[in-house]
C-alpha positions in Angstrom: 17.0 44.3 18.3 13.3 43.1 16.7 11.9 44.7 13.6 8.5 44.0 12.1 7.1 45.4 8.6 4.6 44.4 6.2 4.7 44.1 2.9 2.5 43.6 0.3 3.4 41.3 -3.2 2.7 43.0 -6.4 4.6 39.6 -8.6 1.5 38.9 -10.8 2.4 35.3 -10.4 3.4 35.7 -6.4 6.3 34.2 -5.1 6.9 31.3 -6.9 10.9 29.0 -7.0 12.6 32.3 -8.4 11.8 35.0 -5.5 11.3 32.6 -3.5 15.0 31.9 -3.9 16.3 35.2 -4.0 14.6 35.7 -0.5 16.4 32.8 0.8 19.2 33.7 -0.8 18.8 37.8 0.6 17.7 36.3 4.1 20.5 33.7 4.4 23.0 36.7 5.0 22.0 38.2 8.1 22.6 36.6 11.4 19.3 37.5 12.9 16.2 35.1 12.8 13.7 36.0 10.1 10.4 35.1 9.1 7.3 35.9 7.6 3.9 35.8 8.6 1.1 35.0 5.8 -2.5 34.9 7.7 -2.4 32.2 10.6 1.6 30.4 9.4 5.1 31.1 8.7 7.9 30.2 7.6 11.9 30.2 8.0 12.6 33.4 5.0 16.3 31.6 5.1 14.3 28.4 3.3 12.9 28.0 -0.3 11.1 25.0 0.8 9.7 26.6 3.8 8.7 30.3 1.9 7.2 28.3 -1.1 4.7 26.6 1.6 3.2 30.2 2.2 1.6 29.4 -1.4 2.3 33.1 -1.4 -0.2 35.1 -4.3 -0.3 38.3 -5.9 -1.6 40.7 -4.0 -1.1 39.1 -0.9 0.4 41.0 2.3 3.1 39.2 4.5 4.6 40.6 7.4 7.9 40.2 8.0 9.4 40.0 11.9 12.9 40.1 12.3 14.6 39.3 15.6 18.7 39.7 16.2 21.6 42.0 15.7 21.0 43.0 12.1 17.1 43.4 12.1 17.6 46.4 11.0 19.7 45.9 7.9 17.2 42.5 7.0 14.5 44.5 7.2 15.5 47.2 5.0 18.0 44.7 2.3 14.4 41.8 2.4 11.8 45.0 2.1 14.2 46.3 -0.5 13.6 42.9 -2.6 9.7 42.5 -2.6 9.4 46.8 -3.1 11.1 46.1 -6.6 9.5 43.4 -7.8 12.0 40.7 -7.0 13.3 42.5 -10.5 10.3 41.5 -12.6 7.9 43.6 -14.7 
């Protein structure tokens, strides 16, 4: 199963170390392959370093592409994390 969702990053500081760690930790809970696309670049969502390498800023749009047996659950959990601004105000 493949799932895809476009997300808007609303955190003032973008996806810095703490949100990247939260994203990678949540992504690691799933068996599916999870990629984050920003413009023409992509990152493994299970790697903090890979996520931070995208340099995601406030207002950026990213595409979450998930392929695997638990893709639907993974998209739901990760999009909720992003939409909740990673717990930041």
